[in-house]
VOSE-710638 format. One record per residue (C-alpha): x, y, z; residue number from 1. Coordinates in Angstrom, 3 decimals, padded with zeros to 6 digits. Layout:
BEGIN
       c1       c2       c3   k
        X        Y        Z NUM
...
***
This chain:
BEGIN
       c1       c2       c3   k
 -115.798 -053.467  066.481   1
 -112.352 -054.420  067.520   2
 -113.510 -056.327  070.264   3
 -116.034 -058.167  068.346   4
 -113.191 -058.904  065.924   5
 -111.188 -060.271  068.559   6
 -113.839 -062.617  070.030   7
 -114.668 -063.717  066.468   8
 -111.053 -064.781  065.779   9
 -111.021 -066.491  069.188  10
 -113.956 -068.522  068.209  11
 -112.669 -069.465  064.832  12
 -109.261 -070.687  066.072  13
 -111.208 -072.824  068.992  14
 -113.205 -074.519  066.236  15
 -110.113 -075.259  064.359  16
 -107.735 -076.819  067.152  17
 -110.360 -078.439  069.348  18
 -111.734 -081.912  068.235  19
 -115.062 -082.279  066.935  20
 -117.778 -083.919  069.170  21
 -118.389 -087.632  068.562  22
 -121.718 -088.934  067.880  23
 -122.626 -092.085  070.323  24
 -124.390 -094.906  068.565  25
 -127.663 -096.269  070.016  26
 -126.792 -100.206  070.355  27
 -130.584 -101.182  070.296  28
 -131.149 -099.467  066.936  29
 -131.542 -101.373  063.986  30
 -128.326 -101.917  062.086  31
 -127.939 -100.147  058.722  32
 -129.770 -102.240  055.927  33
 -131.966 -104.231  058.577  34
 -134.833 -103.128  056.396  35
 -136.664 -100.624  058.744  36
 -138.590 -098.047  057.163  37
 -136.610 -094.817  056.690  38
 -134.167 -096.365  058.898  39
 -136.622 -095.636  062.029  40
 -137.474 -097.720  064.915  41
 -141.162 -099.295  065.323  42
 -142.490 -098.962  068.597  43
 -143.634 -102.415  069.820  44
 -146.151 -103.266  072.357  45
 -145.441 -104.907  075.460  46
 -145.725 -108.748  076.156  47
 -147.428 -109.315  079.468  48
 -146.369 -112.618  081.402  49
 -149.890 -112.700  082.964  50
 -153.411 -111.528  082.009  51
 -154.085 -108.423  084.775  52
 -156.672 -108.875  087.140  53
 -159.710 -107.096  086.131  54
 -159.309 -107.675  082.346  55
 -161.571 -110.277  080.297  56
 -160.533 -112.277  077.551  57
 -156.988 -113.291  076.312  58
 -154.474 -111.361  074.741  59
 -155.826 -110.510  071.044  60
 -153.632 -107.983  069.749  61
 -151.757 -108.834  066.654  62
 -148.508 -106.892  067.264  63
 -146.812 -104.779  064.441  64
 -144.981 -105.568  061.889  65
 -141.141 -104.458  061.833  66
 -138.362 -105.728  059.153  67
 -135.771 -104.535  061.398  68
 -133.382 -107.320  063.058  69
 -133.306 -107.400  066.889  70
 -130.124 -106.345  068.641  71
 -129.508 -109.850  069.999  72
 -129.255 -111.170  066.235  73
 -125.692 -109.429  066.286  74
 -124.930 -109.650  069.807  75
 -125.221 -113.657  069.751  76
 -123.591 -113.846  066.346  77
 -126.529 -115.590  064.604  78
 -125.640 -115.325  060.953  79
 -122.206 -117.062  061.932  80
 -123.501 -119.904  063.977  81
 -126.210 -120.635  061.484  82
 -123.749 -121.754  059.042  83
 -122.739 -124.776  061.164  84
 -126.150 -125.524  062.996  85
 -129.906 -124.520  063.011  86
 -131.196 -126.895  065.409  87
 -132.494 -129.362  063.138  88
 -133.636 -132.719  064.615  89
 -133.908 -131.642  068.127  90
 -137.096 -130.552  070.394  91
 -137.353 -127.652  072.904  92
 -139.986 -127.665  075.357  93
 -141.360 -124.433  076.483  94
 -143.077 -124.923  079.812  95
 -145.329 -121.928  080.746  96
 -148.556 -120.555  079.282  97
 -148.658 -122.150  076.263  98
 -147.778 -121.903  072.689  99
 -149.794 -120.745  069.773 100
 -148.649 -122.311  066.415 101
 -150.767 -119.280  064.600 102
 -147.629 -117.255  063.883 103
 -145.676 -117.708  060.670 104
 -142.265 -118.277  062.403 105
 -143.607 -121.255  063.977 106
 -145.995 -122.581  061.652 107
 -146.003 -126.587  061.388 108
 -143.232 -126.864  064.244 109
 -145.440 -126.890  067.466 110
 -146.521 -129.861  069.242 111
 -148.993 -129.566  072.153 112
 -149.347 -131.810  075.229 113
 -152.934 -131.444  076.312 114
 -154.407 -127.535  076.691 115
 -150.829 -125.937  075.996 116
 -151.884 -125.626  072.422 117
 -153.581 -122.312  073.489 118
 -151.700 -119.581  074.677 119
 -154.210 -116.966  076.229 120
 -151.664 -114.731  077.511 121
 -148.933 -114.864  074.914 122
 -145.709 -115.141  076.771 123
 -144.935 -118.921  075.870 124
 -145.426 -118.004  072.177 125
 -143.130 -115.218  072.591 126
 -140.425 -117.476  074.493 127
 -141.101 -120.152  071.750 128
 -140.414 -117.508  068.866 129
 -136.768 -116.468  070.600 130
 -136.001 -120.274  070.758 131
 -137.100 -121.468  067.066 132
 -138.795 -118.684  065.254 133
 -137.929 -119.323  061.512 134
 -136.131 -116.726  059.395 135
 -138.614 -115.496  056.726 136
 -138.096 -113.044  053.764 137
 -138.881 -109.465  054.565 138
 -138.142 -109.493  058.500 139
 -135.013 -109.409  060.404 140
 -136.675 -111.292  063.391 141
 -135.567 -114.816  063.687 142
 -135.158 -117.404  066.873 143
 -131.807 -118.772  067.848 144
 -132.510 -122.300  066.393 145
 -134.801 -121.543  063.213 146
 -135.050 -125.391  062.570 147
 -135.836 -126.896  065.934 148
 -139.251 -127.938  067.205 149
 -141.251 -126.829  069.820 150
 -143.218 -128.878  072.464 151
 -145.732 -126.636  074.350 152
 -146.326 -127.634  078.006 153
 -148.775 -125.900  080.380 154
 -146.637 -124.758  083.211 155
 -149.077 -121.705  084.607 156
 -152.529 -121.126  085.042 157
 -154.596 -120.207  081.829 158
 -153.995 -116.602  082.672 159
 -150.658 -116.873  083.657 160
 -150.837 -117.591  087.114 161
 -148.007 -118.625  088.684 162
 -148.251 -122.298  090.018 163
 -145.107 -124.305  091.119 164
 -146.696 -127.469  091.226 165
 -147.814 -127.232  087.805 166
 -144.525 -125.770  086.613 167
 -142.446 -128.756  088.140 168
 -145.316 -131.298  086.744 169
 -144.683 -129.382  083.446 170
 -140.916 -130.206  083.492 171
 -141.623 -134.008  084.266 172
 -144.144 -134.077  081.514 173
 -141.639 -132.443  079.050 174
 -139.033 -135.031  079.875 175
 -141.026 -137.961  079.946 176
 -142.199 -136.912  076.274 177
 -138.653 -137.117  074.925 178
 -137.519 -133.241  074.730 179
 -134.110 -132.505  074.288 180
 -133.903 -129.259  076.042 181
 -136.515 -128.013  078.120 182
 -136.692 -124.230  079.513 183
 -139.487 -122.909  081.830 184
 -141.165 -119.659  082.529 185
 -140.464 -118.989  086.060 186
 -137.478 -119.836  088.540 187
 -137.430 -123.492  090.157 188
 -137.210 -123.878  093.624 189
 -134.198 -126.963  093.905 190
 -135.530 -127.763  097.411 191
 -138.935 -128.621  096.496 192
 -139.707 -132.364  096.409 193
 -141.668 -131.811  093.033 194
 -138.837 -130.036  091.499 195
 -136.421 -132.858  092.448 196
 -138.662 -135.562  091.177 197
 -139.017 -133.566  087.759 198
 -135.182 -133.008  087.571 199
 -134.676 -136.477  088.244 200
 -137.063 -137.704  085.144 201
 -135.136 -135.108  083.232 202
 -131.858 -136.992  084.187 203
 -133.512 -140.262  083.017 204
 -134.696 -138.870  079.652 205
 -131.311 -137.074  079.088 206
 -133.053 -133.722  078.657 207
 -131.249 -130.295  079.631 208
 -133.234 -128.235  081.775 209
 -132.478 -124.298  081.536 210
 -134.323 -122.192  084.178 211
 -134.596 -118.457  084.687 212
 -132.498 -117.213  087.696 213
 -134.900 -114.531  088.513 214
 -138.365 -113.786  088.152 215
 -139.361 -111.699  085.265 216
 -141.205 -109.037  087.688 217
 -142.014 -108.787  091.188 218
 -145.307 -110.684  092.422 219
 -148.481 -108.634  092.082 220
 -148.912 -105.997  094.383 221
 -145.496 -105.645  095.790 222
 -142.980 -103.016  094.920 223
 -140.057 -105.546  095.410 224
 -140.286 -109.291  095.685 225
 -137.529 -111.657  097.649 226
 -134.748 -113.060  095.591 227
 -135.722 -116.073  093.569 228
 -134.929 -119.320  095.297 229
 -131.676 -121.466  094.430 230
 -132.372 -123.360  091.120 231
 -131.601 -127.442  091.165 232
 -127.584 -128.206  090.706 233
 -128.390 -130.015  087.565 234
 -130.192 -127.196  085.937 235
 -128.693 -124.189  083.924 236
 -129.544 -120.998  085.281 237
 -129.499 -118.146  083.264 238
 -129.623 -114.114  084.383 239
 -130.700 -111.488  081.967 240
 -128.671 -108.753  080.607 241
 -129.142 -105.851  078.311 242
 -127.559 -104.387  075.148 243
 -124.272 -103.359  077.128 244
 -124.025 -106.533  079.034 245
 -125.305 -105.171  082.349 246
 -128.343 -106.049  084.551 247
 -130.805 -103.306  085.297 248
 -130.238 -102.472  089.013 249
 -133.896 -102.816  089.903 250
 -134.502 -106.003  088.317 251
 -135.407 -109.097  090.569 252
 -133.161 -110.661  092.798 253
 -131.657 -113.993  092.215 254
 -129.793 -116.658  094.486 255
 -127.690 -118.194  091.837 256
 -127.099 -118.005  088.118 257
 -124.712 -120.075  085.884 258
 -124.660 -118.057  082.786 259
 -125.984 -114.493  081.482 260
 -127.719 -113.972  078.134 261
 -129.642 -111.078  076.722 262
 -133.205 -110.534  078.169 263
 -133.641 -106.791  077.781 264
 -135.721 -105.254  075.189 265
 -136.394 -108.371  073.024 266
 -138.341 -109.220  069.877 267
 -140.851 -111.804  069.094 268
 -144.139 -113.017  068.129 269
 -147.467 -113.168  069.609 270
 -150.182 -115.542  069.975 271
 -152.173 -114.083  066.737 272
 -150.981 -112.781  063.617 273
 -147.609 -112.141  062.534 274
 -146.853 -108.853  064.240 275
 -144.197 -108.600  066.949 276
 -143.809 -107.558  070.698 277
 -141.188 -106.761  072.717 278
 -140.480 -108.294  076.508 279
 -137.623 -108.276  079.015 280
 -136.769 -110.940  081.636 281
 -134.497 -113.700  082.668 282
 -137.294 -116.421  081.220 283
 -136.612 -114.917  078.105 284
 -132.728 -115.169  078.431 285
 -133.362 -118.683  079.616 286
 -135.214 -119.313  076.369 287
 -132.731 -117.536  074.128 288
 -129.958 -120.250  075.808 289
 -132.254 -123.301  075.251 290
 -132.298 -122.057  071.588 291
 -128.375 -122.216  071.825 292
 -128.354 -125.600  073.625 293
 -130.598 -126.801  070.655 294
 -127.664 -125.785  068.434 295
 -125.326 -127.784  070.469 296
 -127.106 -130.822  070.287 297
 -127.787 -130.714  066.699 298
 -124.414 -130.365  065.844 299
 -123.079 -132.786  068.593 300
 -125.961 -135.678  068.672 301
 -123.914 -138.042  070.810 302
 -123.294 -135.240  073.642 303
 -125.258 -136.007  076.686 304
 -127.062 -133.199  078.291 305
 -124.597 -132.350  081.162 306
 -121.828 -132.489  078.421 307
 -124.198 -129.784  076.550 308
 -124.605 -127.807  079.866 309
 -121.113 -127.607  080.099 310
 -120.323 -126.790  076.553 311
 -122.384 -123.730  077.029 312
 -120.446 -122.519  079.775 313
 -117.009 -123.332  078.573 314
 -117.802 -121.790  075.195 315
 -119.146 -118.453  076.646 316
 -117.559 -115.296  077.157 317
 -115.498 -114.546  080.222 318
 -116.863 -111.511  082.253 319
 -115.950 -109.973  085.537 320
 -118.965 -111.778  087.076 321
 -120.955 -114.367  085.411 322
 -120.160 -115.747  081.580 323
 -122.023 -114.608  078.900 324
 -123.729 -116.635  076.260 325
 -122.049 -117.177  072.899 326
 -123.666 -119.494  070.618 327
 -120.962 -120.010  068.138 328
 -118.325 -120.663  071.090 329
 -120.722 -123.224  072.477 330
 -121.281 -125.032  069.001 331
 -117.619 -124.786  067.477 332
 -115.745 -125.093  070.684 333
 -113.628 -121.956  069.725 334
 -114.019 -118.333  070.040 335
 -116.146 -116.510  067.591 336
 -114.477 -114.831  064.548 337
 -113.146 -111.414  065.646 338
 -115.310 -109.766  062.750 339
 -118.428 -111.278  064.364 340
 -117.590 -110.723  067.578 341
 -120.314 -107.984  069.455 342
 -118.978 -104.430  069.785 343
 -121.203 -102.317  072.010 344
 -123.472 -105.276  072.980 345
 -120.639 -107.695  074.339 346
 -120.193 -107.100  078.151 347
 -116.674 -105.352  078.618 348
 -114.801 -105.794  082.203 349
 -112.832 -102.517  082.909 350
 -109.873 -102.597  085.075 351
 -110.256 -100.833  088.570 352
 -107.869 -098.419  087.603 353
 -106.119 -097.452  084.384 354
 -103.056 -095.062  083.948 355
 -104.075 -092.105  081.900 356
 -100.977 -090.271  082.430 357
 -100.054 -090.260  078.939 358
 -103.543 -089.411  077.424 359
 -103.642 -086.499  080.117 360
 -100.084 -084.995  079.072 361
 -101.312 -085.061  075.269 362
 -104.667 -083.258  076.152 363
 -102.890 -080.431  078.307 364
 -100.156 -080.028  075.524 365
 -103.128 -079.400  073.157 366
 -104.882 -077.079  075.436 367
 -101.708 -075.057  075.718 368
 -101.194 -074.867  072.002 369
 -104.666 -073.782  071.582 370
 -104.486 -071.245  074.197 371
 -101.224 -069.907  072.996 372
 -102.769 -069.672  069.238 373
 -105.450 -067.976  070.626 374
 -103.516 -065.288  072.636 375
 -101.622 -064.618  069.657 376
 -104.519 -064.054  067.186 377
 -106.174 -061.885  069.927 378
 -102.942 -059.805  070.305 379
 -102.728 -059.229  066.522 380
 -106.483 -058.249  065.954 381
 -106.111 -055.391  068.765 382
 -102.694 -054.094  068.368 383
 -102.344 -054.029  064.404 384
 -105.519 -051.668  063.824 385
 -103.943 -049.294  066.256 386
 -100.570 -049.475  064.413 387
 -102.192 -048.905  061.225 388
 -103.922 -045.757  062.328 389
 -100.653 -043.812  063.550 390
 -098.878 -044.941  060.650 391
 -096.455 -047.302  061.949 392
 -093.832 -048.796  060.049 393
 -091.457 -051.782  060.601 394
 -087.874 -050.198  061.532 395
 -084.564 -050.983  059.514 396
 -081.904 -052.727  061.131 397
 -079.152 -050.602  059.023 398
 -080.604 -047.053  059.649 399
 -080.505 -047.690  063.447 400
 -077.102 -048.967  063.433 401
 -075.820 -045.651  061.559 402
 -077.724 -043.469  064.056 403
 -075.743 -044.769  066.883 404
***
């Protein structure tokens, strides 16, 4: 009984003096008040980058509805930058699998060249939604430039098969059609003659070309493909990162990148219906950056394409490696307000060695006091009951002195 009493008192003392455990927040979870049913997350289907071999037909799944805001909305500070610009008056070309005008977030703002108005895969529609998806009542999703227009250009086979020649031709067609910003679904090889010709056409049309620095996935049947080729020097090459500002170590390799942007666990529309999908990859980070370029071109209509490129870089967050996209900084030319700056999502460069001696000393002091308290309580719990059983009484100083 006495041992149980001692143990119980020790545990109570430990609970009183030691700090409570801290709950860690999930940065990808919808923010409070985002409209998610019961605050829970919705499992969304994954958007393919091509139709798998052996699968007949096109992507017909309508996605799943979700009112939750994606993590990128807060990470990029979109609600703040929309007070300055929403991309009105600009056109962003999406060169890829095509773009469907069926989703409500893109309705009335898609123009297609040739067969690009049909998106059998869904990837191009997803990218277009990231660029310019409208902000509609009852949903938290929106593209970076919700008032911009989309120019759909085919840059792959109908089922999403990679075609470097078709991709380069798509860039040239988008530039000749007068697109302000051009983004593509796969890396461009800056050494290829067709790519150099396409970039020359973009320069003549004053079109800013934004490309993924890496592929979205390894080639079919390969565990790990070679790094993407070096992009054209005039293009802005973007690399994907996740909610914590880091890139998946297993992601495809790259040769050169200028900027990072969110590219993991993104939410966007599909080719049919108004449900949402999820996808990851550098082409999606490039799409978000293209939306930011549309914001800049709308707010600063006299800037040339190379000046917009420089503004995206100079307004970005500095990092330990590559700078990270900040639409507000690119548009305004100043750092985003502190209240709007991302917390967990923003990449943080930690010092290699930090001085923790003060914190260590404080921790040791707390532990010492806690152990001392436990020992005192344990001693009292063990000794006092025995003393009472033997009728111990506290001694009196005066009586002891008379007896000497």
